[in-house]
N, C-alpha and C positions, 0 to 999 in steps of 0.2 A: 452312658446314653442319657439324654435329657428327655424326661417324660413331659407330656403336655396333654391337656384335655382330660385329666384323670377325674374320677368320680369322687365327690366330697364324701366324708364320713361323718357319723354322729347324728344321723336322722333316720327315721323309719323309711321315709320316701327314698333316701339314698340307698338303704339296704335293699329295698324292693327293686330299685333300678339295677343294682348290682346283681341280684338274683336273676332278673330278666336278661341281663347282659350275658351272664354265664350260660343260661339256657340257650340263648341265641347263638353264642359261640359254639356250643356243643352241636347244635343243629347245623351250623355252617361247616364245621369240621366234617360232620357225617355227610353233608351234601357234596363237599369237595371230594371226599373219598369215593363216594358212589359215582360221581360224575367222571372222576379220573379213571376208575376201573372200567367204566363203560366206554369212555373216549379212547383209552389206550389199549383196549382189548384187541387182539389180532383180528384183522378184517381181510376179506378176500381181495379187496382192491385199494390198497394204500399206495402212495407214490414216493418217489425219491426227489430230494432237492437237486438242483443243477450241480454236478460234480460230487454229489453225495454229502454235501455239507451246506448249512444254512447260516443265516444271520445270527440266530441265537446261539450263544455258547453255553451248552448244558453245564450246570454247576455254578452259574453266575450268582445266583442267590443261595445263601447258606445260613450261617449262624445269625440269629436275631434279625432275619430279613425284614420284618415289618416293624421293628422297634425304631422310633424316631432317632435321628442323629442329633449330635450336639448343635445348638443354635449357632448360626454363623457359618464360617467356612470350615470344611473338613477336606483333607487331601488323602485320597485312597490310592495306594500304589500296589499293583499286583504283577507278579511274575507267573506266567502260564506256560507249561510244557505239556505237549501231547504227542504220543506215538501211536499210530493206528494203521491198519491195513485191511484190505478186502480179500475175498477169495480170489486166487490167481486167475480163475476162469471167468470172473465177472467183468463184463464190459461196462466201462464208466466214461461219461462225457466230462471232459475238462476243457472248458472254453470251446475252441473249434477242433479239439482233439478227441478221439475215441480210443481208449486203450484197454487192454485186458489186464485186470488186476491193478491195484493202486496201493502204494505205500506212502504214508505222509508223516512228517515230523514238523512240529511247530514249537517255536520259542518266541514268546512275545512279552513285552513290558507294556502295561497299561496304567495310565495315570488319569485319575478322575477327580477333579475339583467339584465339590458339592456345596451348595449354599442352602442352609435350612432356615426358614423363617416361620414364626408363629402366625397362624391365620385364624384368629378368633371369630371372624365373620362366618366361616363354615366349620369352625372347630378344627382341632387337630393341628397338623404341621405340614407345610408345603416344602418340598425339597426339589431343587433344580440342579442338574449335573450335566457334565460333558466329558466323555471318555476319549482320550487320545491314545493311540497305540502304535508301536513300532516293533518290528521283529523280523524273524526269519521263518520262511515256510519252504519246505523241501517236499517234492513229490516225484515219484518214480513209478514205472510200470512193474509188473510182477517179476520180470527178469532183470530189472534195472538196466535194460538196454536203452531206455529213454528216461532220462532223469533231468530234473531242473531244480534250481534253488534261487530264491529271491529274498534279499534283506532290504526292507524299505518301510515307509509309513503305511499304516492301515487306514481304514475308513474312520470317520468320526461318528460318535454315537451320543446324541443328546437325549436326555430323559427327564421326566417329571414324576414325582410321587407325592401322594397325599396320605398322611398317616394319622391314625387316631389311637388313643390309649384309654382303656377302661380297666383299671386295676391291673391284673396280670395278663389281660388280653390286649393284643395289639393288632390293628387292622390296617391294610394298605391297598390302595389302587395305584397303578402306575401306567405310564405310556413312554415308549422309547422308539428310536428309529435309527436307521443306517443311512448316512450321507456318503455317497460313493466318491470320496476324494482321494482314496488310497491308490497305490500303484496297481494297475490292472492291465493285463495284456492277454486278449483271448487266444493268441497263438501260442502261449506258454502253458506248461503244466502247473507251474508254481506262480501264484500271485498273492500279494498281501491284501488286496482289496477285492470286494465282491463284484464290482462293476454294475451294481444295481441298487435302487432304493428299496427300503423295507420299513415297515412300521410294526411295532409290537406293543401289546398291552395286556394287562391282567390284574389279578388281585391276590393278596397274600395275607397270611395270619401267623402270628407268633404268640405262643404261650410262654411267659417267662415269670417264674416265681423266685424272687431273690432269696427267700428263706431257705428252701431246700436246694436252691441253685439249679433248678430244672428248666430246660428250654426245649421247645419244639416249634419248628417253622415249616410252612408249606406255601409255595407260590406257584400259581397256575397261570399260564399265559398263552397267547396266540400270536403268530407272526404272519403278516401278509407281505408277500414278495412282489415287487413290481417287475415288469418286463426288463430283461437285460438287453439293451439296444444293440450291443455288440454281437450277441449270439442269437437274438430272436427267441430266447428261452425264458419262460416265466414259471418259476417254481410255485408249487401249490402252497396251501396254508399249513403251517407247522404248529403243533401243540407241544408244550413242554411243562413238566412239573418238577420243581426243585424242592428237596426235603433236607431237613437238618434236625437232629436230636442230640442234646448234650447235657452234661451235668458238671457243675463246678467241683473240682477236687480240693481246691484251696480258695482263698478269697480272690485270687487273680488267675488261677489256672483251671481250664476246663478241658474235657475230652468227650468224644461222642462219635456219631456216625453221620454220614451224608449220603445222599442219593439223588438220582434223577431218572425221569422217563421222558424220552423224546420220540415223537411220532408225527409223520406228515399225514394229514387227514384229507387233503383234496389233491387232485391230479395236476401234473405239470401240463402246460400248454405252450403253443407257439411252434413255428416251423423248425426251430432249433432242437426241439425235444424229439430227436430221432430214435431214441432207444425205447420209446413207448412207456407205459406205466408198469412199475414194479414196486413191491413193498419196501418201505424204508422205515426202520425204527431202531432204537438202541436203549439199553438200560445200564445205568452206572451206579456203583455203590462202593463206599470205602470209609476209612477212618478220618477223624479230624481232631486237632488239638489247638488250643488257643491260649494266649497270655495277654492280660490287660494290665497296664501300669500307667503311672503318671510321669511325664517328662517335662520338667520346668513348669509344673502346674497345669499341663495340658494332657488330656486323656489320649492314650495310645492303645490301639487294639492290634494284635498280631494273630494271624490264623494260618494254619497249614492243613491242607486236606488233599486227599487223593481219591480218584475214582477208577475202579476196574470195571470194564464194560463187558456186557454179555447180551445175548439175544439180538445181536446186530444183524440186520437184514438189508442187503444192497446198500451198505454204508460202511465206511472205514470204522473198524472197531479195535480198541486197544486199551490204553490207560492214559490218564492225565493227572497233573498235579498243579495245585495253586499255592502260592506263598503271598500273603497279603499283609500290608502294613498301612494302618489308618491313624492319622493324627488330627485332632481338633485344634484349630488355630487359636480359638478363644480359650482362656484359662478356665479351668473348672471351678465352680463355686464351692465344691467340697474341700 
């Protein structure tokens, strides 16, 4: 990782600024924790996304989420698998279909080119990215009497992130969105596109101390979903918290845990929301392991992580796994 905007050392004023920064970081972490506990606590009237799934893929942020990328282009490749199901008696809306119970299986390949530039005018580092995805999505009702499968391109997801570094503290704000260009058919149970626009934004923090090799990351975000014109269904606002904690076991290998909390905080609207309001949330947690190395002088990062879900309400619940490979195209200065 390339650091930028770090605090200079060797002066009393720098030391004071560092102390103030650490205190501010501690207050920020406490505020994020309190806000998350309050926001994600069970409520009497939460809602479910259309079809029980939303734009944001829980677990998208993990290890060193707020640490700046290497300057220039980086190519991130991720393989994602998920298997999940709902209670067989639960009615779920999928496009123009309403079925009892839902089983889903996803296998997607996502490629994300990212360009990182130094932005001394506002400090820190600006990163721009665009995610392409293609894969297979399978859906079936509880008795598998109605089943469907689609292999096609998914939607595009552009994003921008601004990151700052202060010693071992890393801060980030980001904005992302869903561009509905993927395959979508409201008459089918399985589609690789959402059929609607969405915007997402939030803030993140990473504590990373190279000496003991300890890392902690937390990213909190909100998703606003626009009306699906094919179904007249507008999903409510989603809130998501992605977490990571790890420790280096050697100079290049680390291991730890990951987790997420996902909850919809406002109601669905539109004439297509025929099932009314019902609570929707899920929690995931599991292990992670990573390996960093150099390939032809270029920094490479590999990460494998899995999430086992619990506390799912009116949403498919199961497990998912990520395998990621990231390579910086510019050669490392080290």
